[in-house]
C-alpha positions as CSV (number, residue, x, y, z in Angstrom):
1,M,143.8,64.5,141.9
2,R,143.2,68.0,143.3
3,S,140.8,70.1,141.1
4,V,143.5,72.7,140.6
5,D,145.8,70.0,139.2
6,Q,143.0,68.7,136.9
7,H,142.4,72.2,135.7
8,R,146.1,72.8,134.9
9,S,146.2,69.5,133.0
10,E,143.3,70.7,130.9
11,A,144.9,74.1,130.2
12,P,146.4,75.1,126.8
13,D,150.0,74.2,126.1
14,T,150.9,77.8,125.5
15,V,149.4,81.3,125.5
16,S,150.0,84.1,123.0
17,C,151.0,87.3,125.0
18,M,151.5,91.0,124.3
19,V,153.8,92.9,126.5
20,I,153.1,96.6,126.9
21,T,155.5,98.9,128.7
22,V,154.0,102.1,130.1
23,S,156.7,104.8,130.4
24,D,157.3,108.4,129.4
25,T,161.1,107.7,129.3
26,R,161.8,104.1,128.3
27,T,163.0,103.1,124.8
28,P,163.3,99.6,123.5
29,E,167.0,99.8,124.5
30,T,166.4,101.0,128.0
31,D,163.2,99.0,128.7
32,T,164.7,96.4,131.1
33,G,161.3,95.5,132.6
34,G,159.6,94.8,129.3
35,R,162.5,92.9,128.0
36,L,162.6,90.7,131.1
37,A,158.9,90.0,130.9
38,K,159.3,88.9,127.3
39,S,162.3,86.8,128.0
40,L,160.7,85.0,131.0
41,L,157.5,84.3,129.0
42,E,159.5,82.8,126.1
43,E,161.7,80.7,128.4
44,A,158.5,79.3,129.9
45,G,157.1,78.4,126.5
46,Y,154.7,81.2,125.9
47,R,154.5,83.1,122.6
48,I,155.1,86.8,122.2
49,A,152.4,88.2,119.9
50,G,153.6,91.8,120.3
51,Y,155.5,94.3,122.2
52,T,155.3,98.0,122.4
53,I,156.0,101.0,124.6
54,V,153.3,103.6,125.3
55,K,153.4,106.9,127.1
56,D,151.8,107.0,130.5
57,D,148.6,108.4,129.0
58,Y,145.2,107.1,130.1
59,E,143.5,107.1,126.7
60,G,146.6,105.7,124.9
61,I,146.9,102.8,127.4
62,R,143.1,102.1,127.1
63,E,143.4,102.1,123.3
64,L,146.2,99.6,123.2
65,I,144.5,97.2,125.7
66,H,141.3,97.5,123.7
67,E,143.1,96.7,120.4
68,A,145.0,93.8,122.0
69,A,141.8,92.4,123.5
70,G,140.1,92.5,120.1
71,N,143.0,90.8,118.3
72,P,142.5,87.0,118.0
73,E,146.3,86.6,118.0
74,V,146.6,88.0,121.6
75,E,145.3,85.9,124.5
76,A,147.0,87.8,127.3
77,V,148.3,91.3,127.9
78,I,151.0,92.0,130.4
79,L,151.6,95.7,131.2
80,T,154.7,96.9,133.0
81,G,154.9,100.3,134.6
82,G,152.7,103.2,135.6
83,T,151.2,101.5,138.6
84,G,152.4,103.9,141.3
85,I,150.6,106.9,142.8
86,S,152.4,109.8,141.1
87,P,150.1,112.2,139.1
88,R,151.4,110.7,135.8
89,D,150.6,107.1,136.8
90,T,147.4,106.2,135.0
91,T,147.9,102.5,134.2
92,Y,145.7,101.3,137.1
93,E,142.8,103.5,136.1
94,A,143.1,102.6,132.4
95,V,143.3,98.9,133.0
96,S,140.6,98.8,135.7
97,S,138.2,100.7,133.4
98,L,138.4,97.9,130.8
99,L,138.2,94.8,133.0
100,D,135.0,92.7,132.8
101,K,136.2,90.6,135.7
102,H,138.7,91.5,138.3
103,L,141.2,89.1,139.9
104,P,141.8,91.0,143.2
105,G,143.9,88.1,144.6
106,F,146.6,88.9,142.0
107,G,147.3,92.4,143.4
108,E,146.8,91.3,147.0
109,I,149.3,88.4,146.6
110,F,151.8,90.5,144.6
111,R,151.8,93.1,147.3
112,Y,152.2,90.4,150.0
113,L,155.1,88.9,148.2
114,S,156.7,92.3,147.6
115,F,156.3,93.1,151.3
116,T,157.7,89.8,152.6
117,E,160.4,89.1,150.0
118,D,161.6,92.4,148.7
119,I,160.6,96.0,149.6
120,G,158.8,95.8,152.9
121,P,156.0,98.4,153.6
122,A,156.7,100.3,150.3
123,A,154.6,97.5,148.8
124,I,151.5,99.5,149.7
125,L,152.4,101.9,146.9
126,S,152.0,99.2,144.2
127,R,148.7,99.1,142.3
128,A,149.2,95.8,140.5
129,I,145.9,94.6,139.0
130,A,144.7,91.7,136.9
131,G,141.5,90.5,135.3
132,T,139.8,89.8,132.0
133,S,138.7,92.0,129.2
134,G,136.5,89.8,127.1
135,S,138.4,86.6,126.6
136,T,141.8,88.2,127.1
137,A,143.7,88.0,130.4
138,V,145.2,91.3,131.5
139,F,148.0,91.7,134.1
140,S,149.4,95.1,135.1
141,I,152.6,95.1,137.2
142,P,155.2,97.7,138.2
143,G,158.0,98.2,135.7
144,S,161.1,97.6,137.9
145,T,163.0,94.4,137.0
146,G,162.5,93.1,140.6
147,A,158.8,93.6,140.4
148,V,158.6,92.1,136.9
149,R,160.6,89.0,138.0
150,L,158.5,88.5,141.1
151,A,155.2,88.9,139.3
152,M,156.2,86.8,136.3
153,E,158.0,83.9,138.2
154,R,155.7,83.6,141.2
155,L,152.3,84.5,139.8
156,I,151.8,85.0,136.1
157,I,153.9,82.2,134.5
158,P,152.8,79.5,136.9
159,E,149.1,80.3,136.5
160,L,148.6,81.9,133.0
161,R,147.7,78.6,131.3
162,H,145.2,77.9,134.1
163,V,143.7,81.4,133.8
164,M,143.2,80.8,130.1
165,R,141.6,77.4,130.7
166,E,139.0,79.2,132.9
167,I,138.4,81.9,130.4
168,Y,137.9,79.4,127.6
169,K,135.7,77.1,129.7
170,K,132.2,76.8,128.4
């Protein structure tokens, strides 16, 4: 058995996730990216521990991630939105400032998949990032439904249990 298969077999059955949408304009009714992330997580057997929308504000984003990482009911945080390069996009900076360990491969592979399967060279504008904050996994992805679907189906959902196994490993 390959070690990755062994690690996956030792992973938890489910993970409790919080979904945070970063947007100055979205509401629960118009938040298609956040709704899609929640739906895909639930369909894959993950639990939703919380969901909220926060303005694209550096301190507000940091505060929510910090609270989630300190909540024993939340094992993973998935943020959608605010990952671009416009002056209002601060998600990357807020998330990056709180990560104890970075998973650079997440952003690299997300951009590669975006480039080859979806948007071509515009993928360079994405600042998707992932890592850990304490014992909480944190993933930050663009908010479009195409980006959410790609990140969730190709990267997060298949590996989240394995990520948590590594975080919990003594």
